[in-house]
MIGU-460895 format. One line per 8 residues: their letters; for each residue y, z, x of C-alpha. Coordinates in nm, 3 decimals, m for minus. Each point is the difference from the previous one (the first is absolute). Layout:
a	Y Z X | ...;
END
This chain:
xxxxxxxx	m6.029 2.656 0.963 | 0.047 0.377 0.005 | 0.341 m0.040 0.160 | 0.108 m0.236 m0.276 | m0.092 0.253 m0.269 | 0.190 0.274 0.183 | 0.324 m0.192 m0.051 | m0.049 m0.016 m0.376;
xxxxxxxx	0.308 0.218 m0.050 | 0.211 m0.303 0.097 | m0.078 m0.144 m0.344 | 0.219 0.273 m0.145 | 0.280 0.036 0.255 | 0.088 m0.360 0.084 | 0.147 m0.114 m0.339 | 0.211 0.314 m0.051;
xxxxxxxx	0.210 m0.086 0.305 | 0.192 m0.263 m0.201 | 0.117 0.256 m0.254 | 0.093 0.245 0.277 | 0.192 m0.258 0.203 | 0.178 m0.126 m0.311 | 0.109 0.353 m0.087 | 0.122 0.069 0.354;
xxxxxxxx	0.176 m0.336 0.015 | 0.182 0.050 m0.329 | 0.100 0.349 0.111 | 0.121 m0.080 0.353 | 0.075 m0.374 m0.005 | 0.060 m0.094 m0.365 | 0.210 m0.311 0.066 | m0.241 m0.160 0.247;
xxxxxxxx	m0.304 0.094 m0.210 | 0.150 m0.165 m0.308 | 0.123 m0.302 0.194 | m0.350 m0.079 0.130 | m0.176 0.125 m0.308 | m0.236 m0.300 m0.024 | m0.159 0.085 0.337 | m0.172 0.300 m0.154;
xxxxxxxx	m0.232 m0.224 m0.199 | m0.127 m0.142 0.330 | m0.062 0.350 0.136 | m0.179 0.106 m0.318 | m0.229 m0.302 0.007 | m0.065 0.035 0.373 | m0.100 0.366 m0.016 | m0.215 m0.044 m0.310;
xxxxxxxx	m0.168 m0.297 0.171 | m0.093 0.228 0.291 | m0.159 0.241 m0.246 | m0.182 m0.291 m0.167 | m0.145 m0.118 0.334 | m0.110 0.354 0.081 | m0.158 0.040 m0.346 | m0.172 m0.336 0.037;
xxxxxxxx	m0.145 0.111 0.334 | m0.133 0.320 m0.156 | m0.149 m0.197 m0.290 | m0.181 m0.240 0.230 | m0.145 0.291 0.198 | m0.123 0.164 m0.320 | m0.163 m0.320 m0.122 | m0.181 m0.037 0.330;
xxxxxxxx	m0.096 0.363 0.061 | 0.018 0.184 m0.339 | 0.192 0.277 0.175 | 0.244 0.252 m0.153 | 0.236 0.227 0.187 | 0.197 0.315 m0.085 | 0.256 0.172 0.219 | 0.175 0.325 m0.103;
xxxxxxxx	0.255 0.245 0.137 | 0.017 0.366 m0.098 | 0.318 0.078 m0.190 | m0.044 0.342 m0.164 | m0.263 0.245 0.127 | m0.044 0.354 m0.134 | m0.294 0.234 m0.045 | m0.062 m0.118 m0.357;
xxxxxxxx	0.153 m0.347 m0.006 | 0.023 m0.307 0.219 | 0.163 m0.336 m0.063 | m0.033 m0.309 0.214 | 0.188 m0.326 m0.004 | m0.145 m0.324 0.130 | m0.119 m0.346 m0.087 | m0.326 m0.148 m0.121;
xxxxxxxx	m0.104 m0.356 0.085 | m0.285 m0.126 m0.214 | m0.069 m0.318 m0.204 | 0.217 0.113 m0.291 | 0.291 0.078 0.233 | m0.025 m0.330 0.183 | m0.019 m0.202 m0.322 | 0.304 0.174 m0.146;
xxxxxxxx	0.201 m0.026 0.321 | m0.078 m0.371 0.022 | 0.117 m0.053 m0.358 | 0.317 0.204 0.047 | 0.103 m0.168 0.324 | m0.084 m0.361 m0.087 | 0.160 0.008 m0.345 | 0.286 0.210 0.136;
xxxxxxxx	0.081 m0.254 0.272 | 0.021 m0.289 m0.246 | 0.209 0.208 m0.239 | 0.243 0.089 0.281 | 0.037 m0.364 0.108 | 0.053 m0.096 m0.363 | 0.250 0.283 m0.053 | 0.221 m0.116 0.288;
xxxxxxxx	0.111 m0.291 m0.215 | m0.046 0.153 m0.343 | 0.224 0.299 0.076 | 0.244 m0.186 0.226 | 0.278 0.011 m0.260 | m0.034 0.371 m0.069 | 0.232 0.257 0.150 | m0.290 0.246 0.013;
xxxxxxxx	m0.192 m0.221 0.244 | m0.024 0.268 0.271 | m0.095 0.266 m0.252 | m0.270 m0.228 m0.136 | m0.169 m0.052 0.337 | 0.030 0.370 0.082 | m0.177 0.088 m0.326 | m0.262 m0.267 0.062;
xxxxxxxx	m0.074 0.137 0.347 | m0.034 0.353 m0.135 | m0.216 m0.127 m0.287 | m0.242 m0.177 0.235 | m0.015 0.306 0.224 | m0.075 0.231 m0.292 | m0.279 m0.223 m0.126 | m0.153 m0.039 0.346;
xxxxxxxx	0.017 0.377 0.044 | m0.177 0.042 m0.333 | m0.292 m0.228 0.084 | m0.049 0.151 0.348 | 0.011 0.363 m0.121 | m0.291 0.218 0.102 | 0.035 0.274 m0.263 | 0.123 0.064 m0.352;
xxxxxxxx	0.321 0.180 0.099 | 0.105 m0.290 0.219 | m0.080 m0.241 m0.282 | 0.215 0.201 m0.239 | 0.298 m0.004 0.238 | m0.008 m0.377 0.043 | m0.086 m0.038 m0.368 | 0.334 0.158 m0.088;
xxxxxxxx	0.183 m0.207 0.263 | m0.142 m0.317 m0.156 | 0.125 0.121 m0.338 | 0.344 0.072 0.143 | 0.024 m0.344 0.162 | m0.108 m0.170 m0.321 | 0.271 0.195 m0.186 | 0.263 m0.122 0.247;
xxxxxxxx	m0.118 m0.361 m0.004 | m0.058 m0.037 m0.374 | 0.350 0.138 m0.055 | 0.148 m0.199 0.289 | 0.259 m0.157 m0.230 | 0.083 0.341 m0.142 | 0.327 m0.119 m0.157 | m0.209 m0.186 m0.256;
xxxxxxxx	m0.097 0.243 m0.276 | m0.344 m0.157 m0.044 | m0.079 0.044 0.370 | 0.120 0.360 m0.003 | m0.214 0.078 m0.305 | m0.301 m0.183 0.150 | m0.004 0.203 0.322 | 0.034 0.321 m0.199;
xxxxxxxx	m0.287 m0.108 m0.225 | m0.220 m0.075 0.303 | 0.095 0.328 0.167 | m0.061 0.222 m0.302 | m0.325 m0.171 m0.103 | m0.140 0.029 0.350 | 0.101 0.366 0.018 | m0.242 0.065 m0.285;
xxxxxxxx	m0.289 m0.142 0.200 | 0.122 0.157 0.326 | 0.002 0.347 m0.153 | m0.362 m0.050 m0.104 | m0.081 m0.128 0.350 | 0.148 0.313 0.159 | m0.197 0.228 m0.233 | m0.319 m0.195 0.076;
xxxxxxxx	0.056 0.030 0.376 | 0.053 0.374 m0.026 | m0.304 0.032 m0.226 | m0.231 m0.173 0.246 | 0.141 0.204 0.288 | m0.083 0.313 m0.200 | m0.354 m0.133 m0.052 | m0.074 m0.129 0.351;
xxxxxxxx	0.259 0.166 0.225 | 0.089 m0.330 0.169 | 0.244 m0.288 m0.034 | m0.178 m0.229 0.249 | m0.192 m0.283 m0.164 | m0.318 0.024 0.202 | m0.028 0.379 m0.037 | 0.102 m0.020 m0.364;
xxxxxxxx	m0.271 m0.252 m0.087 | m0.276 0.185 0.188 | 0.085 0.345 m0.137 | 0.044 m0.126 m0.354 | m0.330 m0.191 0.000 | m0.179 0.310 0.126 | 0.157 0.212 m0.273 | m0.095 m0.252 m0.268;
xxxxxxxx	m0.358 m0.038 0.124 | m0.046 0.378 0.014 | 0.172 0.050 m0.337 | 0.243 0.250 0.152 | 0.316 m0.113 m0.174 | 0.137 0.001 m0.356 | m0.058 m0.358 m0.111 | 0.267 0.015 m0.272;
xxxxxxxx	0.264 0.115 0.249 | m0.106 m0.268 0.248 | 0.027 m0.267 m0.269 | 0.349 0.120 m0.092 | 0.117 m0.009 0.363 | m0.146 m0.350 0.048 | 0.171 m0.120 m0.319 | 0.331 0.135 0.131;
xxxxxxxx	m0.049 m0.189 0.326 | m0.074 m0.314 m0.197 | 0.316 0.060 m0.206 | 0.210 m0.063 0.310 | m0.169 m0.336 0.047 | 0.045 m0.085 m0.369 | 0.377 0.039 0.027 | 0.042 m0.174 0.334;
xxxxxxxx	m0.219 m0.300 m0.091 | 0.148 m0.030 m0.350 | m0.319 0.068 m0.190 | m0.001 0.091 m0.367 | 0.171 0.219 m0.124 | 0.245 0.037 0.293 | 0.065 m0.373 0.034 | 0.340 m0.009 m0.171;
xxxxxxxx	0.203 0.001 0.323 | m0.151 m0.320 0.140 | 0.173 m0.271 m0.209 | 0.336 0.177 0.031 | m0.041 m0.001 0.379 | 0.080 m0.373 m0.017 | 0.369 0.090 m0.005 | m0.014 0.030 0.379;
xxxxxxxx	0.036 m0.301 0.234 | m0.289 m0.245 m0.027 | m0.124 0.056 0.360 | m0.044 0.366 m0.090 | m0.196 m0.099 m0.309 | m0.228 m0.210 0.222 | m0.054 0.283 0.246 | m0.054 0.270 m0.265;
xxxxxxxx	m0.238 m0.208 m0.210 | m0.197 m0.153 0.285 | m0.062 0.243 0.282 | 0.191 0.326 m0.021 | 0.079 0.234 m0.286 | m0.247 m0.113 m0.265 | m0.267 m0.039 0.269 | 0.055 0.365 0.099;
xxxxxxxx	m0.181 0.125 m0.311 | m0.291 m0.236 0.064 | m0.011 0.120 0.360 | m0.011 0.366 m0.109 | m0.294 m0.057 m0.235 | m0.182 m0.204 0.265 | 0.064 0.267 0.263 | m0.124 0.280 m0.228;
xxxxxxxx	m0.289 m0.198 m0.149 | m0.260 0.205 0.197 | 0.145 0.299 m0.185 | 0.008 m0.164 m0.343 | m0.337 m0.172 0.020 | m0.191 0.329 m0.033 | 0.189 0.081 m0.323 | m0.132 m0.245 m0.264;
xxxxxxxx	0.262 0.095 m0.260 | 0.282 m0.090 0.239 | m0.161 m0.333 0.084 | m0.028 m0.072 m0.371 | 0.365 0.099 m0.045 | 0.110 m0.233 0.281 | m0.192 m0.293 m0.146 | 0.128 0.075 m0.352;
xxxxxxxx	0.364 0.014 0.112 | m0.059 m0.318 0.198 | m0.139 m0.201 m0.290 | 0.274 0.121 m0.237 | 0.262 m0.103 0.254 | m0.169 m0.339 0.049 | 0.024 m0.086 m0.369 | 0.337 0.166 m0.066;
xxxxxxxx	0.175 m0.170 0.292 | m0.132 m0.341 m0.103 | 0.106 0.036 m0.364 | 0.347 0.126 0.094 | 0.055 m0.302 0.226 | m0.064 m0.251 m0.282 | 0.351 m0.008 m0.148 | 0.226 0.108 0.287;
xxxxxxxx	0.296 m0.227 0.067 | 0.120 0.150 0.328 | m0.198 m0.174 0.275 | m0.017 0.310 0.220 | m0.094 0.226 m0.290 | m0.287 m0.231 m0.090 | m0.124 0.015 0.359 | 0.038 0.380 m0.006;
xxxxxxxx	m0.237 0.033 m0.295 | m0.232 m0.238 0.180 | 0.000 0.239 0.296 | m0.077 0.286 m0.234 | m0.300 m0.187 m0.141 | m0.136 m0.102 0.341 | 0.034 0.355 0.131 | m0.204 0.100 m0.303;
xxxxxxxx	m0.278 m0.229 0.124 | 0.010 0.174 0.339 | m0.004 0.344 m0.158 | m0.290 m0.107 m0.223 | m0.195 m0.111 0.306 | 0.066 0.333 0.175 | m0.113 0.188 m0.311 | m0.324 m0.198 0.002;
xxxxxxxx	m0.051 0.082 0.368 | 0.052 m0.366 0.101 | 0.199 0.091 0.310 | m0.032 m0.339 0.165 | 0.104 m0.195 m0.311 | 0.303 0.223 m0.053 | 0.135 m0.043 0.352 | m0.082 m0.370 m0.006;
xxxxxxxx	0.212 m0.048 m0.312 | 0.273 0.218 0.148 | 0.024 m0.240 0.295 | m0.009 m0.324 m0.197 | 0.234 0.127 m0.272 | 0.253 0.124 0.257 | 0.055 m0.342 0.155 | m0.011 m0.187 m0.331;
xxxxxxxx	0.245 0.236 m0.168 | 0.235 0.000 0.300 | 0.002 m0.379 m0.023 | 0.077 0.012 m0.373 | 0.281 0.253 0.032 | 0.165 m0.179 0.289 | m0.038 m0.322 m0.197 | 0.171 0.164 m0.297;
xxxxxxxx	0.276 0.113 0.236 | 0.045 m0.359 0.111 | 0.029 m0.103 m0.364 | 0.255 0.275 m0.068 | 0.186 m0.108 0.313 | 0.017 m0.357 m0.125 | 0.106 0.103 m0.351 | 0.293 0.196 0.146;
xxxxxxxx	0.159 m0.338 0.053 | 0.024 m0.070 m0.373 | 0.350 0.051 m0.137 | m0.003 0.259 m0.277 | m0.321 0.174 0.098 | 0.030 0.377 0.019 | m0.230 0.239 0.191 | m0.178 0.062 m0.328;
xxxxxxxx	m0.059 m0.369 m0.075 | m0.111 m0.150 0.330 | m0.336 0.178 m0.027 | m0.064 m0.114 m0.357 | m0.272 m0.264 0.003 | 0.108 m0.126 m0.341 | 0.328 m0.116 0.153 | m0.179 m0.193 0.273;
xxxxxxxx	m0.231 m0.300 m0.017 | m0.037 m0.319 0.200 | 0.049 0.176 0.333 | m0.286 m0.199 0.155 | 0.245 m0.285 0.058 | 0.244 0.210 0.197 | m0.210 0.260 0.186 | m0.330 m0.181 0.074;
xxxxxxxx	m0.105 0.224 0.292 | 0.060 0.316 m0.200 | m0.180 m0.158 m0.295 | m0.310 m0.082 0.205 | m0.007 0.344 0.161 | 0.037 0.171 m0.338 | m0.272 m0.221 m0.148 | m0.232 0.096 0.285;
xxxxxxxx	0.054 0.370 m0.066 | m0.041 m0.056 m0.374 | m0.333 m0.178 0.041 | m0.119 0.272 0.235 | 0.079 0.272 m0.249 | m0.168 m0.206 m0.273 | m0.322 0.018 0.202 | m0.029 m0.370 0.079;
xxxxxxxx	m0.229 m0.078 0.297 | 0.029 m0.013 0.293 | 0.325 0.198 0.000 | 0.012 0.363 0.113 | m0.015 0.200 m0.322 | m0.294 m0.202 m0.133 | m0.242 0.157 0.248 | 0.111 0.359 m0.054;
xxxxxxxx	0.058 m0.004 m0.375 | m0.332 m0.173 m0.060 | m0.173 0.267 0.205 | 0.161 0.279 m0.203 | m0.094 m0.164 m0.332 | m0.360 m0.044 0.116 | m0.017 0.366 0.103 | 0.143 0.098 m0.338;
xxxxxxxx	m0.289 m0.170 m0.185 | m0.237 0.233 0.185 | 0.213 0.306 m0.081 | 0.094 m0.039 m0.368 | m0.032 m0.291 m0.240 | 0.312 0.104 m0.194 | 0.207 0.030 0.316 | m0.136 m0.335 0.120;
xxxxxxxx	0.102 m0.177 m0.322 | 0.351 0.147 0.023 | 0.031 m0.097 0.367 | m0.126 m0.350 m0.077 | 0.237 m0.052 m0.295 | 0.288 0.135 0.207 | m0.074 m0.263 0.266 | 0.070 m0.260 m0.268;
xxxxxxxx	0.319 0.180 m0.105 | 0.108 0.007 0.364 | m0.040 m0.375 0.027 | 0.190 m0.043 m0.328 | 0.307 0.207 0.083 | 0.018 m0.110 0.363 | m0.002 m0.366 m0.096 | 0.251 0.081 m0.274;
xxxxxxxx	0.233 0.135 0.270 | m0.053 m0.310 0.210 | 0.050 m0.245 m0.288 | 0.311 0.167 m0.139 | 0.156 0.011 0.346 | m0.090 m0.331 0.159 | m0.116 m0.235 m0.276 | 0.142 m0.113 m0.333;
xxxxxxxx	0.312 m0.184 m0.106 | 0.175 0.251 m0.223 | 0.266 0.250 0.092 | 0.187 0.216 m0.247 | 0.296 0.087 0.214 | 0.059 m0.341 0.158 | m0.113 m0.285 m0.224 | 0.033 m0.259 0.279;
xxxxxxxx	m0.131 0.224 0.276 | m0.355 m0.135 0.012 | 0.098 m0.353 m0.083 | 0.063 m0.296 0.226 | 0.378 m0.011 m0.038 | 0.182 0.109 0.314 | 0.309 0.204 m0.080 | 0.241 0.094 0.280;
xxxxxxxx	0.121 0.356 0.046 | 0.255 0.193 0.204 | m0.108 0.345 0.107 | m0.055 0.232 0.293 | m0.324 0.192 0.036 | m0.030 0.355 0.116 | m0.297 m0.126 0.197 | 0.242 m0.202 0.213;
xxxxxxxx	m0.140 m0.338 m0.098 | 0.179 m0.252 m0.214 | m0.248 m0.212 m0.190 | 0.225 m0.293 m0.071 | 0.140 m0.224 0.271 | 0.291 m0.099 m0.222 | 0.188 0.324 0.050 | 0.357 m0.060 0.119;
xxxxxxxx	0.177 0.146 0.301 | 0.209 0.242 m0.200 | m0.308 0.163 m0.148 | m0.158 0.024 0.346 | 0.309 0.168 0.142 | m0.002 0.253 m0.280 | m0.366 0.071 0.075 | 0.052 0.081 0.368;
xxxxxxxx	0.044 0.358 0.114 | 0.033 0.167 0.336 | m0.288 0.238 m0.067 | m0.293 m0.207 0.118 | m0.293 0.105 0.212 | m0.251 m0.125 0.254 | m0.363 m0.064 m0.094 | m0.312 m0.020 0.218;
xxxxxxxx	m0.205 m0.175 m0.266 | 0.255 m0.241 m0.144 | 0.292 m0.196 0.143 | 0.191 0.028 m0.326 | 0.256 0.276 m0.050 | 0.061 0.169 m0.333 | 0.285 0.151 m0.188 | m0.048 0.373 m0.053;
xxxxxxxx	0.047 0.105 m0.359 | 0.203 0.320 m0.039 | m0.160 0.082 m0.333 | m0.359 m0.099 0.080 | m0.163 m0.097 m0.327 | 0.219 0.219 m0.216 | 0.179 m0.305 m0.134 | 0.005 m0.137 m0.349;
xxxxxxxx	m0.099 m0.331 0.156 | m0.154 m0.015 0.350 | 0.148 m0.343 0.058 | 0.367 m0.033 0.093 | 0.186 m0.288 m0.161 | 0.359 m0.104 0.047 | 0.165 0.079 m0.338 | 0.153 m0.340 m0.060;
xxxxxxxx	m0.336 m0.170 0.063 | m0.203 0.239 m0.217 | m0.129 m0.192 m0.299 | m0.301 0.047 m0.223 | m0.068 m0.371 0.022 | m0.042 0.006 0.378 | m0.346 0.057 0.141 | m0.155 0.052 0.340;
xxxxxxxx	m0.356 m0.080 0.095 | m0.241 0.246 0.162 | m0.086 m0.054 0.363 | m0.260 0.105 0.252 | 0.093 0.301 0.213 | 0.035 m0.007 0.377 | m0.292 m0.032 0.236 | m0.023 0.372 0.073;
xxxxxxxx	m0.067 0.056 m0.371 | m0.247 m0.288 m0.021 | m0.193 0.102 0.313 | m0.144 0.321 m0.156 | m0.101 m0.200 m0.307 | m0.189 m0.252 0.210 | m0.177 0.260 0.215 | m0.090 0.217 m0.299;
xxxxxxxx	m0.128 m0.315 m0.166 | m0.239 m0.047 0.292 | m0.113 0.361 m0.037 | m0.058 m0.060 m0.370 | m0.214 m0.302 0.086 | m0.216 0.149 0.272 | 0.002 0.382 m0.005 | m0.270 0.009 m0.266;
xxxxxxxx	m0.252 m0.146 0.244 | m0.017 0.329 0.194 | m0.204 0.150 m0.282 | m0.223 m0.277 m0.129 | m0.299 0.210 m0.108 | m0.299 m0.153 0.174 | m0.268 0.148 0.221 | m0.145 m0.153 0.310;
xxxxxxxx	m0.354 0.106 0.091 | 0.036 0.323 m0.195 | 0.325 0.094 0.176 | 0.345 0.001 m0.159 | 0.157 m0.295 0.179 | 0.349 m0.008 m0.150 | 0.294 0.148 0.190 | 0.100 0.246 m0.271;
xxxxxxxx	m0.346 0.157 m0.018 | m0.006 0.051 0.376 | 0.352 0.142 m0.019 | m0.085 0.253 m0.272 | m0.339 0.112 0.128 | 0.117 0.348 0.122 | 0.171 0.074 m0.331 | m0.298 m0.120 m0.203;
xxxxxxxx	m0.229 0.221 0.207 | 0.229 0.295 m0.069 | m0.058 m0.056 m0.372 | m0.378 m0.007 0.058 | m0.016 m0.341 m0.167 | m0.146 m0.333 0.101 | 0.174 m0.333 m0.017 | m0.154 m0.219 m0.268;
xxxxxxxx	0.094 m0.365 0.023 | m0.118 m0.322 m0.156 | m0.275 m0.167 0.199 | 0.047 m0.369 m0.073 | 0.245 m0.256 m0.133 | m0.189 m0.055 m0.323 | 0.020 0.365 m0.104 | 0.365 0.025 0.097;
xxxxxxxx	0.099 m0.316 m0.190 | m0.194 0.115 m0.306 | 0.182 0.335 0.000 | 0.343 m0.160 0.049 | m0.031 m0.258 m0.280 | 0.115 0.242 m0.269 | 0.305 0.131 0.185 | 0.112 m0.348 0.108;
xxxxxxxx	m0.056 m0.146 m0.347 | 0.213 0.268 m0.169 | 0.271 m0.066 0.257 | 0.002 m0.372 m0.072 | 0.001 0.075 m0.373 | 0.310 0.217 0.039 | 0.174 m0.272 0.200 | m0.092 m0.262 m0.261;
xxxxxxxx	0.129 0.207 m0.292 | 0.321 0.084 0.185 | 0.057 m0.366 0.089 | m0.069 m0.109 m0.357 | 0.235 0.256 m0.152 | 0.287 m0.004 0.251 | 0.011 m0.342 0.162 | 0.067 m0.184 m0.325;
xxxxxxxx	0.368 0.020 m0.108 | m0.119 0.016 m0.360 | m0.221 0.303 0.058 | 0.049 0.285 m0.246 | m0.025 0.259 0.277 | 0.251 m0.180 0.219 | 0.241 m0.039 m0.288 | m0.048 0.367 m0.073;
xxxxxxxx	0.101 0.097 0.352 | 0.296 m0.236 m0.006 | 0.134 0.120 m0.333 | m0.052 0.364 0.088 | 0.130 0.005 0.357 | 0.193 0.313 m0.095 | m0.270 0.134 m0.233 | m0.002 0.372 m0.064;
xxxxxxxx	m0.337 0.048 m0.159 | 0.049 m0.222 m0.308 | m0.318 m0.199 0.058 | m0.084 m0.360 m0.082 | 0.191 m0.230 m0.230 | m0.192 m0.143 m0.289 | m0.238 m0.276 0.096 | m0.345 m0.144 m0.049;
xxxxxxxx	m0.171 0.255 0.228 | m0.148 0.325 m0.118 | 0.337 0.168 m0.033 | m0.099 0.361 m0.054 | m0.251 0.016 0.283 | 0.219 m0.182 0.250 | 0.302 0.203 m0.105 | m0.191 0.319 0.078;
xxxxxxxx	m0.125 m0.127 0.337 | 0.342 m0.130 0.096 | 0.182 0.319 m0.095 | m0.267 0.211 0.171 | 0.045 m0.193 0.324 | 0.377 m0.048 m0.007 | 0.066 0.365 m0.088 | m0.237 0.126 0.271;
xxxxxxxx	m0.257 0.125 m0.249 | 0.267 0.240 m0.127 | m0.103 0.242 0.274 | 0.350 0.013 0.147 | 0.144 0.065 m0.347 | m0.255 0.275 m0.057 | 0.089 0.166 0.330 | 0.368 m0.036 m0.077;
xxxxxxxx	m0.030 0.162 m0.340 | m0.257 0.266 0.081 | 0.067 0.098 0.361 | 0.360 m0.103 0.056 | 0.103 0.073 m0.357 | m0.192 0.326 m0.004 | 0.158 0.107 0.328 | 0.346 m0.083 m0.133;
xxxxxxxx	m0.068 0.190 m0.323 | m0.120 0.301 0.198 | 0.309 m0.024 0.220 | 0.225 m0.014 m0.309 | m0.178 0.303 m0.149 | 0.032 0.190 0.326 | 0.365 m0.096 0.023 | 0.061 0.120 m0.357;
xxxxxxxx	m0.182 0.330 0.066 | 0.197 0.049 0.322 | 0.338 m0.065 m0.163 | m0.053 0.163 m0.338 | m0.236 0.287 0.078 | 0.033 0.095 0.367 | 0.369 m0.084 0.026 | 0.052 0.128 m0.356;
xxxxxxxx	m0.133 0.344 0.085 | 0.204 0.014 0.320 | 0.316 m0.124 m0.169 | m0.063 0.229 m0.298 | m0.022 0.307 0.221 | 0.319 m0.106 0.171 | 0.178 m0.059 m0.332 | m0.108 0.337 m0.140;
xxxxxxxx	0.113 0.173 0.318 | 0.331 m0.184 m0.020 | 0.046 0.097 m0.367 | m0.082 0.366 0.064 | 0.236 0.004 0.295 | 0.278 m0.156 m0.205 | m0.051 0.265 m0.268 | m0.026 0.293 0.238;
xxxxxxxx	0.309 m0.092 0.196 | 0.207 0.109 m0.298 | m0.164 0.344 0.004 | 0.134 0.083 0.343 | 0.337 m0.166 m0.042 | 0.200 0.329 m0.017 | 0.129 m0.052 m0.355 | m0.030 0.294 m0.243;
xxxxxxxx	m0.020 m0.240 m0.296 | m0.307 m0.171 0.151 | m0.169 0.333 0.069 | 0.075 0.119 m0.356 | m0.134 m0.329 m0.148 | m0.333 0.015 0.186 | m0.033 0.373 m0.076 | 0.045 m0.059 m0.374;
xxxxxxxx	m0.233 m0.304 0.015 | m0.266 0.213 0.168 | 0.037 0.277 m0.261 | m0.015 m0.256 m0.280 | m0.318 m0.152 0.137 | m0.162 0.340 0.038 | 0.082 0.092 m0.361 | m0.123 m0.341 m0.116;
xxxxxxxx	m0.332 0.043 0.178 | m0.034 0.356 m0.132 | 0.079 m0.113 m0.356 | m0.253 m0.291 0.014 | m0.267 0.231 0.138 | 0.071 0.261 m0.269 | m0.030 m0.259 m0.278 | m0.324 m0.132 0.148;
xx	m0.182 0.334 0.002 | 0.129 0.137 m0.340;
END
């Protein structure tokens, strides 16, 4: 066992080899590397699978022995300062590494097909490898400095991946938004790290916790300064996990490829903030004001994320706000000190949300086959509907993830969300009511997403799309798959190119798109066949895109059983409790679980009932083609904050709710006008001062010098007439001054 822990550094170094080999290959053997570009997906999956097996082995050992391990190397040693680098293997590390590797493997397999058409395929897998390495380095870090280094690398990778299609203005703006917003939190994180080093003299977690607890117990530290430093540390987590008020980057991050959205929202970037708070919880738990702040930010984010998801039309943006709300639940649990509940929901939410995002990617993939759809339309749920007939596997997988997030038993998120809500009733009645109501809102907006995408019979853009009439089409897909079998030979010949590549996961070859997704329409059609009256039907993706959906569906079904909260003869019998025992002991807390089925069922009735109520209301309002809400969405598919049309419903109230949700609670507009607008105004003022005042003084001095020089050059020109003129002018001025002075004093 000890030997296994000693090789924990392999978790960090194995995945980075793909990025290194790709860089060397493109530098030394560019033609061969590009020719066999699809092989790199196999290497990426293979190496990450090795890390997953190693992480699984470590996790099993921890469950059986409750053992943690830390290994460090000295890096900088002086008389007054020492810094060590190493890795820490404990329950939190093993849980995070398992999430990162398992979700990462399925995302990589999925990406092999999803990104097959893209010319940046090699760049994508290089970024993905570096992203996984950075996140694994973050969760295995043994001190705050090491965490900060990998924290910034995660931010850099997210910047590169969110802006992967950088030729699209929206993607370029989105990655800048994510980068700048996270820099706000990262600056606070750096100040907090330096503050706690000044207090304790150590960056190492174990030393930091022990020294700080001793200082607090002996009242030897300024409590106000400690609270400020802890709040700054928490600020880094607020930005990275998209908590209010630094959440504005998260929905815009959907401009990146869908596999990146799945990885960011399930197990990597947004989970980094949760990980930081969980890692530093022994530090925060002795500062009641910080714990209250964490729970307050969590409950605000829970409600805000749910309300902002109510009226979103972009399928990925709706799921992004759902992620924001669920992360709020986890942050709320951490603020209440419910360490077990928080990590339990982190696990269940990761697999459910990965399933939902990959399912949305499958939907987007299928909608790319519709003639006339642009990159900005194929994610609009209002332009979908009836997809259950054409993508049944994707539909069932998406429904499974939706029901899990709605808290329907026995799916994964039911167990964890119910546990958090029950803990909230013991912490604060107001917070509990908000968390309970938000569970109903979650069920409402998640089923709204499902119904608008897969159910219904209406479609604004294609009136016959969801109907039974089969209409032939002639088109060539960037995904390399023609949907219709009636395509003629001439069209097929025009579709063939010499630039095709070999795949380990799929026998099909794909045409590489020179422009990526920077096209007005990501679906190539032969001009003479292009007709608005021609339609194509969506289709299921290839097996290597369906396989991750099926496996993640199994995780969504069964992963919740690892934390069923029951005791056996006074001992915590569930796997998660055994897994987290060392971390719980570090917090000096005891695990409190339900003791029998009756008590558990009684506590879960309220959360399950509100979930079913949300599903019922959503089905009633959106499944009927005559629904006012559905008609509202259809008529306002390009709505820009105008609200509801007139109707029998309470127009003013619904108009306010709709505008609040659709316009992101006006928070983005407020930031744009106050922060962005204020910065621009300050820049304009500074520019004016620089040009008119600073440059004016400099130019004025130069002009005066030039004028004086021009005048004086005539004095020394050698002409007697010029000398006589200036002499007489001088005498005249002297007499004039004398005369004025004489008149003044007489």
